[in-house]
N, C-alpha and C positions, 0 to 999 in steps of 0.2 A: 442382539448378538448373543450366542450361546457361550457357556463357560469354556467349551472346547475351543471355540474360536477366539475367545479373549485370552486364553491361557498363554499363548506364545508372546503376548505383549507385556510380560512381567519380568523384565531382565533385572539383574543385580546391578550394583553401581559399577562393578568392573566390566560387566557386559555392556552397560550403557556407554562407558568410555570407549569400548571397542566399536560399538555401533556408531557412535557419534564422531569417531575419529575422522572419517572421510569428509562429512559436511563441515566439521570444525576446521579441518586442515584447509578446506577451500575458503571458509569464513576468515581465516587468519591472513589470507591474501589482501584483505581490505585493511589489515593492520600494518602491512609492510611499509607504506609511506610514512607511518608514524612509529616505526619499530623502536626508535631510541627512547621515546616516552614510554612505550609499552615495556621495554626491558627495564627502564628505571622504576616503573610501577611494580613490576614483578620482584625486582631486587629489593625494593623497599619493603615489600611484604615478607620476603625471606629474612631480612635483617630484623624486622619487627618480631618475628617468631624466635629468632636466635637470641636477641637481646633480652626478650622477656624471660627466657629460660635462666638468665643470670640472676633474676630477682630472688629466687629461693636461696642461692648461695650468699648474696649480700644480706638477706634477712637473717640467715643463720648466724653470720658474723655479728650483726648488730644485737640480736636478741641474746647471743651468747655473752657478749660483754655486759649488756644491761642486767641480765638475770644473775650473772656470776661475778660481776664487778664489785669492788669494795664500796662501802657506803661513804658518806661525806666525812671529811676529817674534822674531829672535834678540837676545841681549843686546848684541852688537856693533852691530846696526842701531839698537837703542833708544838706545845711548850716542851714536851719531852723529846721530840725529834723534829727540828726545823726543816729537815730535808723533805718531809712529807708535803710541804707546800708546793714544791716544784713537781713532785710526782703527781700530785692531785691535778695540777694545771695541765700536765701532759695527758693525764687520763681523760679529763674533761674535753680537751681538744680532740683527742682521738675519737671519743664518742660522737662529738659533733660532726666530724668528718664522715664517720661511718653512717650516721643518720642522714647526712646530706647526700650520701651516695645513692640512697633509695629513690628520693625524688629526682636526682640527676638521671638515673637510669630510666625512670618513668618519662621524663621530658624527652630524652632521646628516642625512647620507644614510641611515644606519642607523635613525635616528628616523623618517624618512618611510617606510622599508621596514616598520618595525613597525606604524605607523599604517595603512599600506595593507593589510597582512595581517590585522591585528586587525579593522578595520572591515568589510572585505570578508567575512571569515569570520562576523562577528557578523550582518551583514545576510543573508547567504546561509543561515545556519543558522536565523535567525528566520523567513525566508521559507519554508524547508523545513518548519518546524513548522506554519506556516499552511497550506501546501499539503497536508500530510499530514492535518491536521484537516479541511480541506474535502473531500479525496478520500475519507476514511473516512466522513464524513457523507453524501457523495453516494452511496457504495456502500450505506450503510444504508438510504437512502430509495429505492433502486431497487426495482422490482417483483420478484415471485418469478420471472417468466420470465427476468429478468437472471441470477439465480442458477442457473436451469436450464441456461443456456448457458455460464456462466463457471465455471471451477473455482476453488475457494477458494485453492489453491496459487498460481495465476497472479495472483489479486487481492492476495495477500500480497506477491508479488514486485513488483507495481506500487507498493505503499505503501512497501516497504523499498528495493528496488534502483533502480527507475526514478526515484523522488523524489531519491535520492542523486545520480543523474546530472543531474537538474535543478539541484541545489545546486552542482554543479561548473560549470554554465553561469553561475551568478550570481557565483561566487567566482573560480575560476581563469581561466575564459575572459574574463569581463568585465574582470578586472584586467589580464590579460596582453595582450589585444587593444588596450589603451590604453597600459599602462606600457611594454611591450617595444618597440612602434614609436617611442614618444617617446624611449626610450633609444637606439635605433638612429639615429634622425634627429639627435638631439643630438650623439651621438658622431661621426657622420660629418661633421656641420657643423664641429665643432671640429677634426677631423683635416684637413678640406679647408682650413680657415683656417690651420692650422699648416704644412701642406705638401701641396698638392693633388696633386702628381705622385706622391709616396709613397703617398698614399691610393688613388689610382686603380690603381697597380701592385699594391697589396696586395689590393684588393677585386675585381680582375678575375676571380678564380675563384669568387666568391660565387654567381653565377647557376647554376653547376654543382651547387650544394648541392641544388637542386630535383630532381635526377635520383634520388638515393636516396629522397627523400621521396615522389616519385610511385611509384617501384618498390615500396617496402614498403607504401605506402598501398593499392595495388591488391591486394596479397596478403592484406591484413587485412580488406578490405571484407566478404567473405562471412562471415568469423568474427564480425564485429561484428553483422551482421544477425541471427545466430542466438544471440548471447550471452544476451540477455534471455529468449528462449524456453527455452534450456537451463537457465537459472537457475530459471525458473518451473517447468519439469518436475521439477527437483530438489526444489523446495519441495512440489510435488504429491506426490511419492513420500514425503517425510517426513510430510506432513500426513495422508495416507491410512494410512501405517503406524502412526503414533501413535494416530490416531483409531480404527483397527481392530485395535489390538494384541491384543485378546482373540481375534479371529478368526485373526490371523496365527499366534499361538501354538497355538491349538486345532488348526489344520491343519499345524502344524510347518513353516511357510513362512518362517522367519527367513532362511534362506539365499537364498530366492528374492527377498525384499525387499532383502537386502544386494546381490544381483546387480544389481537395478534401480537401486539408489542408486549403486553403484560405476560403473555405465555412465553415468548422467546426470552424476555428479561428474567422471568422466574427460572427458566431452565438454566440460564447463564448463572444466576445466583446459586442454584442448587449445585451445579458442577463446580463453581468456584469454592463453595463451602466444603465440598468433599476434598478438594485439593488442599484447602487451608487446614482442614482437620488432619490430613495426612502429614502436612508439614509441621504444624504446631503441636500435635499430640506427641510426637516423638521426643521433643525437648523435655517436657515434664517427666516422662517415663525414664528417660536417661538420667535425669536428676535423682529420681527415686532409687534407681539402681546404684547410682553413685553414692547415695546416702548410706546404703548398706555396705558399700565399700569402705566408707569412712568409719562405720561401726566396727568393721573388722580391723581397721587400722588402729582404732582406739584400744581394742583388745590386745593387739600386738604391742602397743605402747606400754600397756600395763604389765604384760609378762616380760617384755624386754627391758623395762625400766628406762625408757628413753627420757632424756632431759626435755624440759619444756621448750627450750630454745630450738632444739632440733625438731621437735614435734611441730612447732609453729611453722618453721621453714618448710618441712616436708608437706604439711597440710596445705600450705599456701600453693606449693608447686602442684599438688594434686588438683586443687581448685582451678588452677590455670588450665588444666586439661579439659575441663567440662565444656567451656565455650567452643573451642575448635571441634571437639567431638560432636557436640550438638549441631554445629554448622554442617559438618560432613554428613551427619545423619539425615539432614534435609536435602542433601545434594542430589540424590537420585531422582526425586520428584521434579526439582528445578531443571535438572539436565534433560529429563524426558520431555518437558514442555519446550525447552530450548531446541532440542533435536528436531521435534516435530515442526516447530515454527521455521527453523532453518531449512528443513527439507521442503516445506511448502513453498517458501520463497524461491529457492533454487530451482524447483520444478517449473515455475513460471519463467524464470530466467533462461532455462534450458529449452523452452519451447521454441521451435523454429517457425517464423512467419511463413505462411503459404505464399505470400506475395513478397518477393525480395528483388532488390536491384541485382542485375547480373554483374559478375566480377568486373567487366569492362563496359558497364553501361554508359551511354552517351548522354550529354546534356542537350536538351531541346532548346536551343537558343532563340530561334525565330520560327514561328509557326504560321503557316498559311491557312490552316483550318480544314484540310482535306482529311476526312475520316472514312476508313474502309473496313468493313466486316467481310471476312472471307471464310465461308463454311464454318462459321463460329457456332460452337455448341457450349453450353454451360449448365451445370447442375450444382445446386447448393449442397453442401455437406449434409448428409443424412436425408437428402431428397430422394424421392422415388421416381420422379420424372424430370426431364430437362426443363429448366426455366426458359431457355431459348435453344432452338435447334436449327442447325444447318442454315445459319443466317448469312445472307449475301446482300450487302447494302453498301452503296457508295454515296457518301454525303459530300456534296460539292462545297468548296470554300465560298464563304460569303452568302450562303443561302440559308433559308429558314425551313426546318423540317419539323412537322408536327407528328407525334406518335399518338395514335388512337387505338382503342381496343378495350375489351372488357377487363375487369379486375383480374389480375393473374395472367394477363396476356404476355408479360415480359417487358413492359415499357420501362419500369424502374431498373430492371436488370441491365438494359442497354446503357442507361446513364452510368450505372455502377461499373460496367465494363470499360466505358470510355474513360472514367476516372481511374481505372485500374485498381479499384477496390477489391476486385477479384480477377484472377486469370482465367481465360477460357479453358474448358475441359478439352476442347478440340478446336482446331482452326486458329485464327488470329484476328487481332484488332490492330489497326495501324493508323498513325497520324503522319501526314505528309510522306507516306511511303516507309515510315519507320515502324516496325513492330514495337508495340508498347513495352514488350519485355526486354527490348534492347535499350530503353531509355530509363533514366533515373526517375523515380516516382515524383520527387519534388519538382524537377524541371518540367515534367509533364503537367502536374497540377497547377503550376504557376501560369500555365497557358489557358487555364479553364476557369471560368466564372460560374458560380452556382447559386441559384435561388430555389429553395425547396418549398413545398406546400406547407410543411410544418416548420415554420420559422424558428430558428434558435438564436436567441440573443443572450449575452452574458450579463451577469449582475454587476453592471459597470455603468459608466457614463455613456450618453448617446454618442459623444465624440469618439470615444474609444471603441465602441461597437462598430461604427462606420470605418474607422481607421484600421480595423482588423483586416479589411480587404487589402490594404497596402500600408505597411508600417512606416515607410519613408514619405508618405504623403504629407503635404503641408496643410495647415489649417484652412487655407483658401481652397485647396483642392477638395478637402472634406466638405466644406460649405457648398461648393459647386456641385458635388455629387448629390448632396441632399436636395439642392434646388432642382436638379434634373429629375430626381425621383419624387418631386412635389412633396418633400418632407420638411423643407426649411421653415415654412410658416408654422406648422404645429410644433416644431422643435422650439422655435423662439417663444411660443406661448407657454412652454414648460417653466416651472419655478426657477430653475437655474439654466435655462436654455440648453446649450450643447453639453453642459456639465451636469445635467440632471441624471441621477441614478435611476435606472428604469426597473429595478427589481429582478427577482429570479425569472429567467427566460423572458424578460421584458413584460412582466405581469402588470406593471403600472400603465401600460399602453394598450390601446385597442388592437384587435387583430389586424386591421388595415394599416395602422401606424407601424406595427411590428414589421409587416411585409414591406412597407416603404423603406424602412431602415435597412432591411435585408437587400432590397434592390439597390439602394444607395451604396451599400457595401460592395455589391457586385459591379456597379458602375465605376467605383473608385479603383477596383482591381484592373479594369480596362483590358481584360483578356481577349484574345482572338477567338476563343471558343466559348460559347455561353450555353449552359444547360439550365432549362427552366422546368421545374416540376409544378406547373400551373401557378406561376408567381402572382397571379391576380385573383386567386380564388377567394380571398377574404375581404375583397374590396367591394364597395357599393358601385353602382353603375357610373356615377360621376367620377369617382376616384379611379375606377378601372380605365375610363377613357383617358384620363391624365397619364396613368401609368403606361397604357398602351403607347401613347405618344413618346414617353420616355424610353420604353423598350425599343420602339422603332428607331429612335436616335441611337440607342446603344447597339442595336443589331446591324446598323449600317456597316458594311464591309466585314462583318463577322459571320462565323458559322454558328447558327442557333439550332439547338435540338430541344423541342418543348413537348412535354407531356400535356396533351390538350384535354381540358375538362369543360372548356367554354367555346362557344361558337366563334367568338372573335379571334381566338387563337388559330382555329382551323382556317378561317377565311384569310388570315394574313400570311399563311404559310405558302412557300414556293412549292413544297411537295408534302404530301400526307402519306405516312407509312401506317398501313392498317395491320395491326397485330392480332393474332388469334392463337391462344394456347402455346405461345412461345415461337410461333412461326410468322413470317411475313406473308400476309395474304395478298395484299395489293399495294402498289405505290403509284401515286399520281396526284394531280391537282384536285381541288374540291369538285369542280364542275365535271372533270373527267370521271372521277369515281362515282359521282351521283348518276352519271349517264350509263356507265358500263358495269357497275358493281351492285348487285342486289344486296350483298352482305354489308357493304358500306352504307347503303341507303337505310337498311334496317338499323344498323348501329347508330347512324346519324339521327334517325327518328327517335330511337329509344333514349339516346343520351341528351339530345338538344331539343326534342319536342316530347315532353313527358306523356301527353295523351295522344296516342297515335290512332288516327282514324284512316282506314284504307281508302275511304272515299275522298280524303283530302291530300293524298300523296302527291297528286298533280299540283295542288296549290303550294304544297311545301317545296316542290321542285322549282316552281316559278319564283317563290320567295328567295330560295337559296341562290338561284341564278341572278336575281336582282342584287342581292347582298354581295355576291361574288363579283 
């Protein structure tokens, strides 16, 4: 980024307040349910500042009595004038009460400081919890194209780091922007009341405190702009490494991933240190400038012949100004971080999902399983060609349809459209005569079971992974689903049976065992429509035979759409839909397509007979007919 490009991002504290007013105003909507605690915290901060300003007045009274009071009464003075005994007692009592006034004020001041910190932290952390809940829910309800654009590492960074920056806006900034100015105004007012000349001489250098603030603020702006992005990149590296640890180890790329992480981690460190220098360097510089102010004050004391008591009280009052001024000097850097974090979070919250329920969407209560595509066309965002085009297909209830075709033919897109993960670019998809866009997404997906080629299991128990298909299922129903999927025996062989933790994505199980659990999960859901993205691809021949029996039981009376990668799936289908570059080329049974379609014959030979010999096509035909 050039200097000319970076220059506009160097606002003053007042400009930052104006820039941040709109996101902060929206942010404070999350405080509204807890406004009385918030008001109590702000009020406690104001009272903290005002009561603290009374300390120099009390100190002036105490030191005035101590330094100018009479000494102890001698026996000779007492013999000459007995009345001195009572006056001495009154004097000592007066001094005691004056001295106790100082810790009394400090106790009250400390109490308000505690209330300010406690209530501001309570409100900000409660609001942080609400924001994270809403942000996570918003992300979950976004459409698939949102996840196609956004990386999971950056999304995690928004939920963890950016929301923490928003919490700082509600706690530190909200409190200090009220408490510290009140403290400064109260202290300055008291000092002017006590000795306005001394106060003006002492504070004459305070405007120069803005010089180091502006200087270091400019140096830190660029680092702050990239801090969140660098943190997101570090999370991306971690997420990808842990998710693909098997691939990383298989290719012996641990050092490569370490290098990527060290680089992003080092960038994060460098940016953070620039920000810390900007925040922390201003404090000592302000103290140095303040020390020169004290030197001027001492010269004034000498020429004005101020008493020691008044000087001590005034000097204490001046010292009380340093902490709030130092805090305010760091505020611009903290505010810019907070504004950027708040803006990033609200940007995601303001994104509109491309797939939404219509205002009067209907619930799909009972589904027969009739699926129809009518001139359906769909193109992925950023795509240059249609994933599927001018699709016309009627899938009859209770029948099994196999989708075959080369990679990129549009098979997975058809499943995504049935699930309404995307809406068609043109045309429509309907279930039982209802356009999917007129149904609620949840009620539609409740009628669909899914088993994918890449099985996803949670880092949880086997029982909970199966019950994910239907949360109200009883333990016996879970066991029965596992038995039907031929998973019960290997589950019982696990160390804790159904309560065994299976690791990240089920890594402690074999690929075949993972798919059996996924099939058991779909069996438990018992949905009238079943989508299979080659559910048996990771099974050996014996296991596949068992699973095919389970799937045949599951498919009875249901509509099944399967992406076929194995011959057994094709042979068991009622209809085969041949896809080519997003278009339906042919529809028919296996024997019909082999007989009339040269394209399907070539596809069949390439996909299910790896070594194709033109002289043996007739033999393959006979074998297929026999298997059919």
